[in-house]
C-alpha positions, 0 to 999 in steps of 0.5 A: 671084756677087755683087760682095761674094763676088768681093771676099771671094774676091780678099781670100782669094786675096791673103791666101793668096798673101801667106801663101805668100810669107811662108812661103817667105821664112821657110823661106829665112831659117831655112835661112840662119840654120842655114847661118850657125850651122854656119859660126860653129860651125866658126869657134869650133871652129877657134878652140878647136882653135887655142887647144888647139894653142898650149897643147899646144906649150908644156906640156912646156917650161912644166911642165919648168921647174917640175920636172914632166917630162911625156912623152907628151902627148895632145890631145883624148882621149875615153872612154866608160863605162857610157853616160857619156863624158868629153872631155879637152883636154890630158893630160900623163903623167909617171912619178909624175903626170898633168896634166889641162888644160882649155883655153878660148878665154875662161876663166870661173869656171863653166869652172873649177868644171865642171872641178873638179867633173866632169873631175878627180874622174872622170879616172882612172875614165875613163882607168885606164891613165893612173893615177898617184899624183898628178893635177894640174889646169890651166886655160888660156885665151887670155882669162881673166875678171877674178879667175878666175886668182886663183880657179883658183890658190886651187883648186890649179890651174895657170893657163896664159894668153896673154902677148904671143905666148907661153903661160905658167904664170901661177902664181908660184914659191910655188904649191903645186899640189893633187893631185886623185888623192886625191879619195875614190872615194865622191865619184864615186858621190855625184855620179852619183846626183844 
């Protein structure tokens, strides 16, 4: 074997060993990233559940002050129908109405739009046993993006937010909630075909 061939072999062996070390490091790094992502997911899920529980604890009292008696209350319901599913954060039932509340740690306009377009119109379809003449919607956030409170209010949603260490309905006393129960059923079929 010539000197040049030995040198080529040493270089090849060095590159191979370096590639193996890099590959091991990438695998370790990838594994660590997955572990951190899983931990962060658990933290954000826990914060979300904490937010939901804070709102849930206040809902009955807050809506009662507005003349809307809710009993029972349900948290984190899920329904499956024809291969589709719907998850809810808080459902309150009264004799004449149902209230569906979406809870976010940070409430953004996109959350409100999705709630208006995907949750409220399909609610009684997925939960027919909760059918009432009136369906109100509510959007809650521990933090609410600028102008989202006003936007949700204009859409006819109750807006619940954090003030100090309490949750309150932010809407003023003149607020007239919109009933989402009267949405035409053909809206549902139009949305499903898109």
